[in-house]
PyMOL Python script that loads the backbone (N, CA, C, O; Angstrom):
from pymol import cmd

cmd.read_pdbstr("""\
ATOM      1  N   MET A   1      15.360  -8.088  -1.554  1.00  0.00           N
ATOM      2  CA  MET A   1      14.336  -7.490  -1.801  1.00  0.00           C
ATOM      3  C   MET A   1      13.011  -8.547  -1.930  1.00  0.00           C
ATOM      4  O   MET A   1      13.154  -9.575  -2.593  1.00  0.00           O
ATOM      5  N   SER A   2      11.976  -8.310  -1.399  1.00  0.00           N
ATOM      6  CA  SER A   2      10.677  -9.102  -1.556  1.00  0.00           C
ATOM      7  C   SER A   2       9.996  -8.517  -2.618  1.00  0.00           C
ATOM      8  O   SER A   2      10.276  -7.404  -3.064  1.00  0.00           O
ATOM      9  N   ASP A   3       8.916  -9.391  -3.125  1.00  0.00           N
ATOM     10  CA  ASP A   3       8.059  -9.077  -4.157  1.00  0.00           C
ATOM     11  C   ASP A   3       7.122  -7.836  -4.057  1.00  0.00           C
ATOM     12  O   ASP A   3       6.157  -8.022  -3.317  1.00  0.00           O
ATOM     13  N   MET A   4       7.183  -6.892  -4.509  1.00  0.00           N
ATOM     14  CA  MET A   4       6.266  -5.674  -4.503  1.00  0.00           C
ATOM     15  C   MET A   4       4.838  -5.938  -4.830  1.00  0.00           C
ATOM     16  O   MET A   4       4.483  -6.663  -5.759  1.00  0.00           O
ATOM     17  N   ILE A   5       3.963  -5.252  -3.939  1.00  0.00           N
ATOM     18  CA  ILE A   5       2.585  -5.729  -3.905  1.00  0.00           C
ATOM     19  C   ILE A   5       1.988  -4.411  -4.471  1.00  0.00           C
ATOM     20  O   ILE A   5       0.883  -4.474  -5.010  1.00  0.00           O
ATOM     21  N   ILE A   6       2.656  -3.191  -4.386  1.00  0.00           N
ATOM     22  CA  ILE A   6       2.245  -1.995  -5.253  1.00  0.00           C
ATOM     23  C   ILE A   6       2.629  -2.192  -6.957  1.00  0.00           C
ATOM     24  O   ILE A   6       3.671  -2.765  -7.275  1.00  0.00           O
ATOM     25  N   VAL A   7       1.760  -1.704  -7.898  1.00  0.00           N
ATOM     26  CA  VAL A   7       1.776  -1.741  -9.020  1.00  0.00           C
ATOM     27  C   VAL A   7       2.397  -0.526  -9.716  1.00  0.00           C
ATOM     28  O   VAL A   7       1.599   0.368  -9.999  1.00  0.00           O
ATOM     29  N   LYS A   8       3.719  -0.331 -10.050  1.00  0.00           N
ATOM     30  CA  LYS A   8       4.486   1.236 -10.234  1.00  0.00           C
ATOM     31  C   LYS A   8       3.399   1.840 -11.559  1.00  0.00           C
ATOM     32  O   LYS A   8       3.120   3.035 -11.653  1.00  0.00           O
ATOM     33  N   ALA A   9       2.991   1.018 -12.303  1.00  0.00           N
ATOM     34  CA  ALA A   9       2.397   1.748 -13.467  1.00  0.00           C
ATOM     35  C   ALA A   9       1.072   2.302 -12.868  1.00  0.00           C
ATOM     36  O   ALA A   9       0.703   3.342 -13.413  1.00  0.00           O
ATOM     37  N   LYS A  10       0.359   1.889 -11.972  1.00  0.00           N
ATOM     38  CA  LYS A  10      -1.038   2.320 -11.276  1.00  0.00           C
ATOM     39  C   LYS A  10      -0.375   4.043 -10.634  1.00  0.00           C
ATOM     40  O   LYS A  10      -0.684   5.221 -10.817  1.00  0.00           O
ATOM     41  N   ILE A  11       0.546   3.376  -9.922  1.00  0.00           N
ATOM     42  CA  ILE A  11       1.186   4.790  -9.294  1.00  0.00           C
ATOM     43  C   ILE A  11       1.191   6.100 -10.423  1.00  0.00           C
ATOM     44  O   ILE A  11       0.640   7.199 -10.357  1.00  0.00           O
ATOM     45  N   LYS A  12       1.875   5.614 -11.259  1.00  0.00           N
ATOM     46  CA  LYS A  12       2.225   6.501 -12.337  1.00  0.00           C
ATOM     47  C   LYS A  12       0.996   7.336 -13.032  1.00  0.00           C
ATOM     48  O   LYS A  12       0.984   8.509 -13.407  1.00  0.00           O
ATOM     49  N   GLU A  13       0.092   6.463 -13.072  1.00  0.00           N
ATOM     50  CA  GLU A  13      -1.460   6.815 -13.605  1.00  0.00           C
ATOM     51  C   GLU A  13      -1.897   7.687 -12.937  1.00  0.00           C
ATOM     52  O   GLU A  13      -2.149   8.762 -13.483  1.00  0.00           O
ATOM     53  N   PHE A  14      -2.145   7.501 -11.456  1.00  0.00           N
ATOM     54  CA  PHE A  14      -2.567   8.112 -10.399  1.00  0.00           C
ATOM     55  C   PHE A  14      -1.809   9.672  -9.753  1.00  0.00           C
ATOM     56  O   PHE A  14      -2.297  10.537  -9.026  1.00  0.00           O
ATOM     57  N   ALA A  15      -0.519   9.561 -10.345  1.00  0.00           N
ATOM     58  CA  ALA A  15       0.245  10.718  -9.710  1.00  0.00           C
ATOM     59  C   ALA A  15      -0.128  11.754 -10.452  1.00  0.00           C
ATOM     60  O   ALA A  15       0.347  11.723 -11.587  1.00  0.00           O
ATOM     61  N   LYS A  16      -0.913  12.797 -10.176  1.00  0.00           N
ATOM     62  CA  LYS A  16      -1.485  13.788 -10.841  1.00  0.00           C
ATOM     63  C   LYS A  16      -1.677  15.049 -10.037  1.00  0.00           C
ATOM     64  O   LYS A  16      -2.114  14.858  -8.903  1.00  0.00           O
ATOM     65  N   CYS A  17      -1.425  16.389 -10.412  1.00  0.00           N
ATOM     66  CA  CYS A  17      -1.878  17.160  -9.449  1.00  0.00           C
ATOM     67  C   CYS A  17      -2.438  18.477 -10.641  1.00  0.00           C
ATOM     68  O   CYS A  17      -1.866  18.908 -11.642  1.00  0.00           O
ATOM     69  N   ASP A  18      -3.584  18.797 -10.116  1.00  0.00           N
ATOM     70  CA  ASP A  18      -4.130  19.807 -11.068  1.00  0.00           C
ATOM     71  C   ASP A  18      -4.382  19.256 -12.645  1.00  0.00           C
ATOM     72  O   ASP A  18      -4.476  20.011 -13.612  1.00  0.00           O
ATOM     73  N   ASP A  19      -4.458  18.007 -12.694  1.00  0.00           N
ATOM     74  CA  ASP A  19      -4.520  17.185 -14.356  1.00  0.00           C
ATOM     75  C   ASP A  19      -3.432  16.790 -14.878  1.00  0.00           C
ATOM     76  O   ASP A  19      -3.325  15.973 -15.793  1.00  0.00           O
ATOM     77  N   LYS A  20      -2.213  17.594 -14.079  1.00  0.00           N
ATOM     78  CA  LYS A  20      -0.712  17.108 -14.974  1.00  0.00           C
ATOM     79  C   LYS A  20      -0.003  16.062 -14.245  1.00  0.00           C
ATOM     80  O   LYS A  20       0.275  16.154 -13.049  1.00  0.00           O
ATOM     81  N   LYS A  21       0.244  15.201 -14.886  1.00  0.00           N
ATOM     82  CA  LYS A  21       0.963  13.967 -14.720  1.00  0.00           C
ATOM     83  C   LYS A  21       2.202  14.305 -13.899  1.00  0.00           C
ATOM     84  O   LYS A  21       2.719  15.391 -14.161  1.00  0.00           O
ATOM     85  N   LEU A  22       2.716  13.625 -13.032  1.00  0.00           N
ATOM     86  CA  LEU A  22       4.279  13.775 -12.412  1.00  0.00           C
ATOM     87  C   LEU A  22       4.683  12.822 -12.294  1.00  0.00           C
ATOM     88  O   LEU A  22       4.041  11.784 -12.135  1.00  0.00           O
ATOM     89  N   ASN A  23       6.030  12.963 -12.351  1.00  0.00           N
ATOM     90  CA  ASN A  23       7.144  11.835 -12.434  1.00  0.00           C
ATOM     91  C   ASN A  23       7.083  11.157 -11.147  1.00  0.00           C
ATOM     92  O   ASN A  23       6.804  11.759 -10.110  1.00  0.00           O
ATOM     93  N   VAL A  24       7.381   9.709 -11.210  1.00  0.00           N
ATOM     94  CA  VAL A  24       7.563   9.008  -9.980  1.00  0.00           C
ATOM     95  C   VAL A  24       8.690   8.193  -9.647  1.00  0.00           C
ATOM     96  O   VAL A  24       8.743   7.136 -10.276  1.00  0.00           O
ATOM     97  N   SER A  25       9.560   8.399  -8.863  1.00  0.00           N
ATOM     98  CA  SER A  25      10.824   7.896  -8.626  1.00  0.00           C
ATOM     99  C   SER A  25      10.508   6.483  -8.391  1.00  0.00           C
ATOM    100  O   SER A  25       9.335   6.131  -8.268  1.00  0.00           O
ATOM    101  N   GLY A  26      11.416   5.710  -8.327  1.00  0.00           N
ATOM    102  CA  GLY A  26      11.447   4.417  -8.000  1.00  0.00           C
ATOM    103  C   GLY A  26      11.638   4.035  -6.433  1.00  0.00           C
ATOM    104  O   GLY A  26      11.369   2.981  -5.858  1.00  0.00           O
ATOM    105  N   GLU A  27      12.191   5.236  -5.938  1.00  0.00           N
ATOM    106  CA  GLU A  27      12.390   5.185  -4.366  1.00  0.00           C
ATOM    107  C   GLU A  27      10.740   5.488  -3.588  1.00  0.00           C
ATOM    108  O   GLU A  27      10.379   5.028  -2.505  1.00  0.00           O
ATOM    109  N   PHE A  28      10.001   6.314  -4.435  1.00  0.00           N
ATOM    110  CA  PHE A  28       8.852   6.706  -3.879  1.00  0.00           C
ATOM    111  C   PHE A  28       7.871   5.502  -3.889  1.00  0.00           C
ATOM    112  O   PHE A  28       7.099   5.347  -2.943  1.00  0.00           O
ATOM    113  N   ALA A  29       7.894   4.481  -5.147  1.00  0.00           N
ATOM    114  CA  ALA A  29       7.066   3.107  -5.034  1.00  0.00           C
ATOM    115  C   ALA A  29       7.865   2.211  -4.053  1.00  0.00           C
ATOM    116  O   ALA A  29       7.260   1.286  -3.510  1.00  0.00           O
ATOM    117  N   GLU A  30       9.175   2.410  -3.785  1.00  0.00           N
ATOM    118  CA  GLU A  30       9.719   1.318  -2.724  1.00  0.00           C
ATOM    119  C   GLU A  30       8.913   1.638  -1.295  1.00  0.00           C
ATOM    120  O   GLU A  30       8.277   0.797  -0.660  1.00  0.00           O
ATOM    121  N   GLN A  31       9.066   2.898  -0.969  1.00  0.00           N
ATOM    122  CA  GLN A  31       8.667   3.500   0.235  1.00  0.00           C
ATOM    123  C   GLN A  31       7.110   3.128   0.454  1.00  0.00           C
ATOM    124  O   GLN A  31       6.631   2.552   1.432  1.00  0.00           O
ATOM    125  N   LEU A  32       6.513   3.546  -0.565  1.00  0.00           N
ATOM    126  CA  LEU A  32       5.003   3.244  -0.688  1.00  0.00           C
ATOM    127  C   LEU A  32       4.316   1.842  -0.463  1.00  0.00           C
ATOM    128  O   LEU A  32       3.234   1.596   0.068  1.00  0.00           O
ATOM    129  N   ASP A  33       5.327   0.925  -1.060  1.00  0.00           N
ATOM    130  CA  ASP A  33       5.100  -0.487  -0.716  1.00  0.00           C
ATOM    131  C   ASP A  33       5.479  -0.858   0.492  1.00  0.00           C
ATOM    132  O   ASP A  33       4.896  -1.847   0.937  1.00  0.00           O
ATOM    133  N   LYS A  34       6.207  -0.408   1.093  1.00  0.00           N
ATOM    134  CA  LYS A  34       7.007  -0.657   2.332  1.00  0.00           C
ATOM    135  C   LYS A  34       5.690  -0.332   3.539  1.00  0.00           C
ATOM    136  O   LYS A  34       5.470  -1.037   4.523  1.00  0.00           O
ATOM    137  N   LYS A  35       4.861   1.021   3.115  1.00  0.00           N
ATOM    138  CA  LYS A  35       3.950   1.387   4.163  1.00  0.00           C
ATOM    139  C   LYS A  35       2.627   0.523   4.009  1.00  0.00           C
ATOM    140  O   LYS A  35       1.886   0.172   4.927  1.00  0.00           O
ATOM    141  N   VAL A  36       2.460   0.205   2.399  1.00  0.00           N
ATOM    142  CA  VAL A  36       1.239  -0.690   2.373  1.00  0.00           C
ATOM    143  C   VAL A  36       1.629  -2.012   3.076  1.00  0.00           C
ATOM    144  O   VAL A  36       0.711  -2.407   3.795  1.00  0.00           O
ATOM    145  N   LYS A  37       2.582  -2.711   3.081  1.00  0.00           N
ATOM    146  CA  LYS A  37       2.813  -3.653   3.745  1.00  0.00           C
ATOM    147  C   LYS A  37       2.648  -3.648   5.090  1.00  0.00           C
ATOM    148  O   LYS A  37       2.040  -4.608   5.565  1.00  0.00           O
ATOM    149  N   CYS A  38       3.003  -2.882   5.750  1.00  0.00           N
ATOM    150  CA  CYS A  38       3.047  -2.196   7.414  1.00  0.00           C
ATOM    151  C   CYS A  38       1.281  -2.185   7.429  1.00  0.00           C
ATOM    152  O   CYS A  38       0.766  -3.012   8.180  1.00  0.00           O
ATOM    153  N   LEU A  39       0.729  -1.645   6.952  1.00  0.00           N
ATOM    154  CA  LEU A  39      -0.453  -1.468   7.158  1.00  0.00           C
ATOM    155  C   LEU A  39      -1.463  -2.694   6.985  1.00  0.00           C
ATOM    156  O   LEU A  39      -2.450  -2.849   7.705  1.00  0.00           O
ATOM    157  N   ILE A  40      -1.055  -3.643   5.825  1.00  0.00           N
ATOM    158  CA  ILE A  40      -1.681  -4.919   6.061  1.00  0.00           C
ATOM    159  C   ILE A  40      -1.265  -5.780   7.423  1.00  0.00           C
ATOM    160  O   ILE A  40      -2.104  -6.178   8.231  1.00  0.00           O
ATOM    161  N   GLN A  41       0.027  -5.981   7.533  1.00  0.00           N
ATOM    162  CA  GLN A  41       0.370  -6.635   8.558  1.00  0.00           C
ATOM    163  C   GLN A  41      -0.140  -6.198   9.924  1.00  0.00           C
ATOM    164  O   GLN A  41      -0.256  -7.047  10.807  1.00  0.00           O
ATOM    165  N   ASP A  42      -0.497  -4.741  10.185  1.00  0.00           N
ATOM    166  CA  ASP A  42      -1.278  -4.266  11.362  1.00  0.00           C
ATOM    167  C   ASP A  42      -2.498  -4.670  11.215  1.00  0.00           C
ATOM    168  O   ASP A  42      -3.060  -5.041  12.245  1.00  0.00           O
ATOM    169  N   ALA A  43      -3.128  -4.712  10.157  1.00  0.00           N
ATOM    170  CA  ALA A  43      -4.518  -4.934   9.933  1.00  0.00           C
ATOM    171  C   ALA A  43      -4.761  -6.467  10.616  1.00  0.00           C
ATOM    172  O   ALA A  43      -5.514  -6.781  11.538  1.00  0.00           O
ATOM    173  N   CYS A  44      -3.811  -7.326   9.792  1.00  0.00           N
ATOM    174  CA  CYS A  44      -3.956  -8.829  10.195  1.00  0.00           C
ATOM    175  C   CYS A  44      -4.029  -9.211  11.558  1.00  0.00           C
ATOM    176  O   CYS A  44      -4.803 -10.021  12.070  1.00  0.00           O
ATOM    177  N   ARG A  45      -2.804  -8.284  12.284  1.00  0.00           N
ATOM    178  CA  ARG A  45      -2.791  -8.413  13.608  1.00  0.00           C
ATOM    179  C   ARG A  45      -4.116  -8.373  14.240  1.00  0.00           C
ATOM    180  O   ARG A  45      -4.681  -9.303  14.815  1.00  0.00           O
ATOM    181  N   ARG A  46      -4.557  -7.116  14.050  1.00  0.00           N
ATOM    182  CA  ARG A  46      -5.680  -6.639  14.451  1.00  0.00           C
ATOM    183  C   ARG A  46      -6.898  -7.885  14.496  1.00  0.00           C
ATOM    184  O   ARG A  46      -7.393  -8.404  15.496  1.00  0.00           O
ATOM    185  N   ALA A  47      -7.186  -8.161  13.039  1.00  0.00           N
ATOM    186  CA  ALA A  47      -8.279  -9.005  12.817  1.00  0.00           C
ATOM    187  C   ALA A  47      -8.100 -10.578  13.820  1.00  0.00           C
ATOM    188  O   ALA A  47      -9.047 -11.290  14.154  1.00  0.00           O
ATOM    189  N   LYS A  48      -6.708 -10.815  14.129  1.00  0.00           N
ATOM    190  CA  LYS A  48      -6.413 -12.305  14.782  1.00  0.00           C
ATOM    191  C   LYS A  48      -6.673 -11.854  15.997  1.00  0.00           C
ATOM    192  O   LYS A  48      -7.367 -12.671  16.603  1.00  0.00           O
ATOM    193  N   GLU A  49      -6.374 -10.726  16.747  1.00  0.00           N
ATOM    194  CA  GLU A  49      -6.783 -10.311  18.011  1.00  0.00           C
ATOM    195  C   GLU A  49      -8.024 -10.215  18.461  1.00  0.00           C
ATOM    196  O   GLU A  49      -8.348 -10.294  19.646  1.00  0.00           O
ATOM    197  N   ASN A  50      -8.929 -10.002  17.309  1.00  0.00           N
ATOM    198  CA  ASN A  50     -10.430 -10.330  17.516  1.00  0.00           C
ATOM    199  C   ASN A  50     -10.813 -11.593  17.307  1.00  0.00           C
ATOM    200  O   ASN A  50     -12.017 -11.811  17.441  1.00  0.00           O
ATOM    201  N   ASN A  51     -10.152 -12.437  17.028  1.00  0.00           N
ATOM    202  CA  ASN A  51     -10.338 -13.738  16.787  1.00  0.00           C
ATOM    203  C   ASN A  51     -11.251 -13.946  15.428  1.00  0.00           C
ATOM    204  O   ASN A  51     -12.220 -14.694  15.295  1.00  0.00           O
ATOM    205  N   ARG A  52     -10.750 -13.204  14.614  1.00  0.00           N
ATOM    206  CA  ARG A  52     -11.402 -13.453  13.021  1.00  0.00           C
ATOM    207  C   ARG A  52     -10.260 -13.801  12.310  1.00  0.00           C
ATOM    208  O   ARG A  52      -9.110 -13.524  12.652  1.00  0.00           O
ATOM    209  N   ASN A  53     -10.623 -14.467  11.229  1.00  0.00           N
ATOM    210  CA  ASN A  53      -9.589 -14.771  10.260  1.00  0.00           C
ATOM    211  C   ASN A  53      -9.764 -14.077   8.855  1.00  0.00           C
ATOM    212  O   ASN A  53      -9.183 -14.433   7.830  1.00  0.00           O
ATOM    213  N   THR A  54     -10.752 -12.917   8.980  1.00  0.00           N
ATOM    214  CA  THR A  54     -11.060 -12.170   7.688  1.00  0.00           C
ATOM    215  C   THR A  54     -10.396 -10.626   8.419  1.00  0.00           C
ATOM    216  O   THR A  54     -10.563 -10.104   9.521  1.00  0.00           O
ATOM    217  N   VAL A  55      -9.698 -10.291   7.364  1.00  0.00           N
ATOM    218  CA  VAL A  55      -9.324  -8.580   7.536  1.00  0.00           C
ATOM    219  C   VAL A  55     -10.323  -7.934   6.883  1.00  0.00           C
ATOM    220  O   VAL A  55     -10.750  -8.184   5.756  1.00  0.00           O
ATOM    221  N   MET A  56     -10.710  -7.016   7.707  1.00  0.00           N
ATOM    222  CA  MET A  56     -11.618  -5.847   7.480  1.00  0.00           C
ATOM    223  C   MET A  56     -11.610  -4.305   7.375  1.00  0.00           C
ATOM    224  O   MET A  56     -10.702  -3.707   7.951  1.00  0.00           O
ATOM    225  N   LYS A  57     -12.476  -3.661   6.737  1.00  0.00           N
ATOM    226  CA  LYS A  57     -11.871  -2.191   6.790  1.00  0.00           C
ATOM    227  C   LYS A  57     -11.684  -1.628   8.126  1.00  0.00           C
ATOM    228  O   LYS A  57     -10.894  -0.706   8.328  1.00  0.00           O
ATOM    229  N   LYS A  58     -12.434  -2.194   9.091  1.00  0.00           N
ATOM    230  CA  LYS A  58     -12.361  -1.559  10.589  1.00  0.00           C
ATOM    231  C   LYS A  58     -10.985  -2.256  11.056  1.00  0.00           C
ATOM    232  O   LYS A  58     -10.696  -2.017  12.229  1.00  0.00           O
ATOM    233  N   ASP A  59     -10.305  -2.875  10.521  1.00  0.00           N
ATOM    234  CA  ASP A  59      -8.961  -3.367  10.688  1.00  0.00           C
ATOM    235  C   ASP A  59      -7.656  -2.278  10.560  1.00  0.00           C
ATOM    236  O   ASP A  59      -6.552  -2.283  11.106  1.00  0.00           O
ATOM    237  N   LEU A  60      -8.315  -1.301   9.549  1.00  0.00           N
ATOM    238  CA  LEU A  60      -7.348  -0.413   9.229  1.00  0.00           C
ATOM    239  C   LEU A  60      -7.362   0.616  10.404  1.00  0.00           C
ATOM    240  O   LEU A  60      -6.579   1.565  10.403  1.00  0.00           O
TER     241      LEU A  60
END
""", "prot")
cmd.dss("prot")
cmd.show_as("cartoon", "prot")
cmd.util.cbc("prot")
cmd.orient("prot")
């Protein structure tokens, strides 16, 4: 498995509902990491298709 780019501790900090902290499974963090990596790869592809070397918010 490659290195995670998502910080699990930050997910746990953010995972709240009605100001009550929720538990976060390791599987959730791994799946979120995969989704974020796909978003980044897609954004990079769009930037290159538009002849840019800078990934911008519009690439999302």
